[in-house]
TIPA-437314 format. One line per field, with one value per residue (C-alpha): residue in three letters; x, y, z. Coordinates in steps of 0.2 Angstrom, whole numbers, always signed. Layout:
r (ALA|...)
c1 (X|...)
c2 (Y|...)
c3 (Z|...)
// end
This chain:
r (MET|ASN|GLY|SER|LEU|GLU|ARG|SER|ILE|PRO|GLY|GLY|VAL|GLU|ARG|LEU|CYS|VAL|SER|PRO|GLN|GLN|ASP|HIS|LYS|PRO|GLU|ASN|TYR|SER|ASP|LEU|GLN|LEU|ASP|PHE|ASN|PRO|LEU|VAL|PHE|THR|SER|LEU|GLU|GLN|TYR|LEU|PRO|PRO|HIS|MET|LEU|SER|LEU|PRO|ARG|ASP|VAL|LYS|LEU|HIS|TYR|MET|ARG|SER|ILE|LEU|LEU|ARG|TYR|LEU|PRO|GLU|THR|ASP|ARG|ILE|ARG|ILE|GLN|LYS|HIS|LYS|GLU|TYR|ARG|GLN|ARG|ILE|ILE|LEU|ASN|TYR|PRO|PRO|LEU|TYR|LYS|GLU|ILE|TYR|THR|MET|THR|ALA|ASP|LYS|PHE|PHE|THR|PRO|SER|PHE|LEU|ARG|ALA|ILE|ARG|GLU|ASN|THR|GLU|ALA|SER|PHE|ARG|SER|ILE|MET|ALA|GLU|PRO|CYS|ARG|GLY|ILE|TYR|THR|PHE|GLN|MET|LEU|GLN|PRO|GLN|PHE|CYS|GLU|MET|LEU|MET|SER|GLU|VAL|ASP|HIS|PHE|GLU|ARG|TRP|VAL|HIS|ASP|SER|LYS|PHE|ARG|ILE|MET|ARG|PRO|ASN|THR|MET|ASN|GLN|TYR|GLY|ALA|VAL|LEU|ASP|ASP|PHE|GLY|LEU|GLU|ALA|MET|LEU|ARG|ARG|LEU|MET|THR|ASP|PHE|ILE|CYS|PRO|ILE|SER|ARG|VAL|PHE|TYR|THR|GLU|ILE|GLY|GLY|SER|SER|LEU|ASP|SER|HIS|HIS|GLY|PHE|VAL|VAL|GLU|TYR|GLY|ILE|ASN|ARG|ASP|VAL|GLU|LEU|GLY|PHE|HIS|VAL|ASP|ASP|ALA|GLU|VAL|SER|LEU|ASN|ILE|CYS|LEU|GLY|LYS|GLU|PHE|SER|GLY|GLY|GLU|LEU|PHE|PHE|ARG|GLY|VAL|ARG|CYS|ASP|GLU|HIS|VAL|ASN|SER|GLU|THR|LYS|PRO|GLY|GLU|ILE|PHE|ASP|TYR|SER|HIS|VAL|PRO|GLY|GLN|ALA|ILE|LEU|HIS|PRO|GLY|ARG|HIS|ARG|HIS|GLY|ALA|ARG|PRO|THR|THR|SER|GLY|ASN|ARG|MET|ASN|LEU|ILE|ILE|TRP|CYS|ARG|SER|SER|GLY|PHE|ARG|GLU|LEU|LYS|LYS|TYR|GLN|ARG|ASP|PHE|SER|ASN|TRP|CYS|GLY|GLU|CYS|LYS|ARG|LYS|LYS|LYS|GLU|LYS|GLU|ARG|LEU|LEU|VAL|LEU|ALA|THR|GLN|GLN|GLU|LEU|MET|LYS|ARG|GLU|MET|GLN|SER|ALA|SER)
c1 (+589|+605|+604|+585|+568|+558|+541|+538|+522|+516|+528|+541|+549|+545|+562|+568|+585|+596|+605|+592|+594|+600|+599|+580|+566|+552|+533|+521|+508|+499|+483|+479|+467|+480|+482|+498|+505|+510|+527|+530|+528|+538|+553|+552|+552|+570|+573|+564|+573|+582|+571|+554|+560|+553|+536|+520|+514|+501|+513|+525|+512|+505|+521|+527|+510|+511|+527|+521|+505|+515|+524|+507|+499|+484|+471|+478|+477|+459|+456|+464|+455|+439|+440|+447|+431|+420|+429|+426|+407|+405|+416|+408|+391|+390|+388|+398|+389|+405|+418|+430|+433|+439|+457|+467|+464|+474|+469|+449|+451|+462|+463|+477|+484|+486|+493|+505|+512|+514|+523|+535|+537|+547|+542|+540|+526|+517|+517|+512|+495|+493|+488|+495|+482|+488|+506|+507|+489|+488|+473|+471|+460|+462|+447|+438|+418|+414|+424|+417|+399|+403|+411|+397|+385|+395|+393|+375|+373|+383|+372|+355|+364|+368|+350|+341|+352|+352|+371|+379|+393|+407|+408|+423|+426|+419|+414|+405|+389|+386|+397|+407|+424|+430|+444|+431|+420|+434|+442|+458|+470|+464|+467|+483|+489|+482|+492|+508|+509|+500|+500|+517|+527|+519|+521|+539|+542|+531|+529|+546|+547|+529|+533|+529|+544|+538|+520|+515|+497|+481|+462|+452|+433|+418|+408|+391|+383|+367|+348|+347|+365|+379|+377|+394|+410|+418|+436|+449|+465|+465|+474|+485|+502|+494|+477|+469|+451|+442|+424|+415|+401|+381|+372|+376|+379|+389|+401|+416|+432|+440|+459|+467|+486|+496|+499|+508|+497|+503|+497|+483|+471|+482|+476|+475|+486|+480|+492|+484|+466|+461|+443|+440|+425|+424|+423|+418|+432|+446|+457|+464|+480|+486|+496|+485|+489|+483|+467|+452|+432|+417|+404|+386|+379|+365|+357|+358|+371|+389|+399|+419|+433|+445|+462|+471|+490|+501|+519|+524|+542|+538|+525|+538|+552|+539|+538|+556|+555|+550|+554|+541|+546|+550|+530|+520|+514|+515|+532|+539|+532|+539|+556|+556|+551|+564|+577|+572|+572|+590|+596|+588|+596|+613|+611|+607|+622|+632|+626|+628|+647|+650|+642|+654|+669|+664|+663)
c2 (+673|+680|+672|+675|+667|+681|+685|+698|+710|+726|+740|+728|+712|+700|+691|+679|+679|+663|+664|+665|+679|+668|+682|+685|+677|+673|+676|+663|+661|+646|+656|+660|+652|+650|+641|+633|+626|+639|+632|+635|+654|+653|+645|+656|+672|+671|+672|+689|+703|+712|+728|+717|+709|+723|+725|+721|+702|+703|+713|+699|+685|+694|+695|+676|+669|+679|+670|+652|+654|+660|+643|+632|+625|+636|+622|+621|+641|+641|+626|+635|+651|+643|+634|+649|+659|+644|+644|+663|+663|+651|+660|+677|+671|+656|+662|+650|+642|+641|+653|+646|+630|+640|+643|+630|+629|+613|+612|+614|+602|+587|+575|+579|+562|+565|+583|+576|+564|+577|+590|+576|+572|+555|+538|+532|+546|+542|+523|+527|+532|+520|+502|+496|+482|+478|+483|+501|+505|+515|+518|+532|+544|+561|+573|+579|+576|+594|+598|+582|+590|+607|+601|+590|+604|+616|+603|+601|+620|+621|+607|+618|+633|+624|+617|+634|+645|+631|+632|+618|+611|+600|+583|+576|+562|+552|+538|+549|+557|+565|+574|+591|+597|+607|+616|+624|+634|+641|+627|+625|+634|+625|+608|+612|+617|+600|+591|+601|+602|+586|+573|+576|+573|+556|+553|+556|+543|+529|+533|+538|+525|+532|+551|+554|+565|+577|+578|+596|+597|+589|+586|+588|+582|+574|+560|+553|+537|+530|+535|+545|+545|+534|+516|+508|+512|+500|+493|+507|+516|+534|+549|+551|+546|+545|+545|+550|+544|+550|+545|+562|+552|+550|+534|+521|+501|+493|+503|+494|+498|+483|+482|+472|+476|+491|+490|+500|+504|+489|+477|+487|+473|+458|+444|+447|+437|+430|+441|+457|+454|+468|+474|+490|+497|+515|+524|+542|+553|+539|+541|+528|+532|+522|+523|+528|+515|+502|+495|+497|+500|+502|+490|+495|+506|+496|+508|+526|+539|+540|+556|+555|+567|+562|+571|+564|+571|+571|+573|+580|+575|+557|+557|+564|+552|+537|+542|+534|+519|+501|+492|+496|+481|+492|+496|+486|+469|+462|+469|+462|+445|+444|+450|+437|+423|+428|+428|+411|+404|+410|+403|+386|+388|+392|+377|+365|+372|+368|+350|+348|+353|+342|+327|+330|+332|+316|+306)
c3 (+346|+352|+371|+375|+371|+363|+356|+344|+349|+342|+350|+356|+359|+375|+380|+393|+399|+396|+414|+429|+442|+456|+469|+466|+476|+464|+468|+473|+460|+468|+474|+456|+443|+429|+412|+416|+433|+445|+448|+430|+433|+449|+439|+424|+433|+438|+419|+417|+411|+426|+425|+427|+443|+454|+444|+451|+450|+438|+426|+427|+425|+410|+402|+406|+399|+384|+380|+384|+374|+359|+358|+361|+345|+340|+344|+363|+365|+359|+370|+385|+382|+380|+397|+405|+400|+406|+423|+424|+419|+433|+447|+443|+445|+457|+475|+487|+502|+512|+508|+521|+513|+497|+506|+514|+534|+538|+556|+551|+537|+543|+557|+571|+568|+549|+552|+565|+552|+538|+550|+555|+536|+538|+531|+550|+553|+538|+542|+559|+553|+538|+533|+518|+514|+497|+490|+486|+491|+507|+519|+532|+541|+534|+535|+548|+549|+548|+533|+523|+528|+522|+506|+502|+505|+494|+481|+482|+483|+467|+459|+463|+456|+440|+438|+442|+431|+418|+417|+407|+416|+412|+422|+431|+417|+404|+416|+430|+424|+441|+451|+449|+444|+460|+451|+439|+453|+463|+474|+462|+473|+489|+480|+473|+491|+497|+483|+485|+505|+510|+496|+489|+505|+505|+487|+487|+500|+493|+475|+468|+453|+446|+447|+465|+468|+454|+454|+447|+442|+448|+443|+457|+458|+467|+460|+467|+467|+473|+470|+454|+453|+445|+452|+449|+439|+426|+427|+422|+426|+431|+420|+436|+443|+460|+465|+481|+485|+501|+505|+511|+517|+517|+521|+510|+507|+493|+482|+487|+476|+468|+462|+451|+449|+441|+423|+409|+394|+384|+398|+404|+399|+404|+416|+435|+445|+462|+473|+464|+470|+482|+489|+498|+508|+509|+526|+528|+530|+527|+512|+500|+491|+476|+459|+446|+434|+447|+438|+449|+448|+459|+464|+463|+477|+482|+495|+500|+493|+492|+488|+485|+483|+471|+467|+452|+454|+439|+434|+417|+419|+422|+407|+396|+402|+400|+381|+378|+390|+384|+401|+417|+425|+442|+443|+430|+436|+419|+414|+431|+427|+410|+415|+429|+417|+404|+418|+422|+405|+405|+420|+414|+398|+405|+418|+403|+392|+408|+411|+392|+393|+408|+400|+385|+396|+405|+389)
// end
């Protein structure tokens, strides 16, 4: 391609330069509903032909998106286009209840202690507001009561609109039959900022070994438990590197989370060790942050109703690297146990060999 990435189109060819325009300051695309992570476009913009750098943002976006879509398999292009059309139908027709929660307003969303820790942005500041009741699991007060109430009311309003309009929506995942994907009805940009500005700083400190320093996409949704809702959640791992789970509230009893150790794909069904057992009771406004691969579930909600905000944070870079790895003993509990056992047997075998040689020498 003679020094460029290109895509043939009627009337011309779309190209990207091999060398970046070092002096160019890229646009911010995080406020848009996009097929790809906004950071991809911010990075790619530096490789646009020089004559395009001063053009309007939407022109540059269309140019880069056309190239990216060209290199996707046809099935992926169709899926992306259908999901985009699905979201557009919702956003064009759904009337929001609280428009102010669709853009990030940190002072109104978060507790003062959480904001202070994020602004200081040090391990010491994070630990000052956190408890670590089990290794790698952190709990802390995060959301203000008013924001929790508004978000719950927004979800209830959305569910009523879905029912009245007979609109068929996608649920958060295959395990939850009640709840809503917040990204699908306009909250994607707000949740993306929540991840990049408020979860990523913490993840870079505590979860570097599982991709916490390179989170670049998210899946944000709410789940509902209780009367005429899901009752419990089976034992599973999340499709995430780092998971944030925040109880929004309502009156309820039961519904405790139970954790049973971090596992790689190969050992996801392996036995739980005594030190890996941890149970957690939800508190409205309080967050629990944990590795997505930490096996967990939710016990039955025995009375009332509970609603939780969940954000699955993902790292495409970590997932790509993981394809070429076989040893996950730096984070998988079972890999770590097997590695220690191999080391113990090796030491034992070495000691026995030394003793054997000493006995032979003495005789």
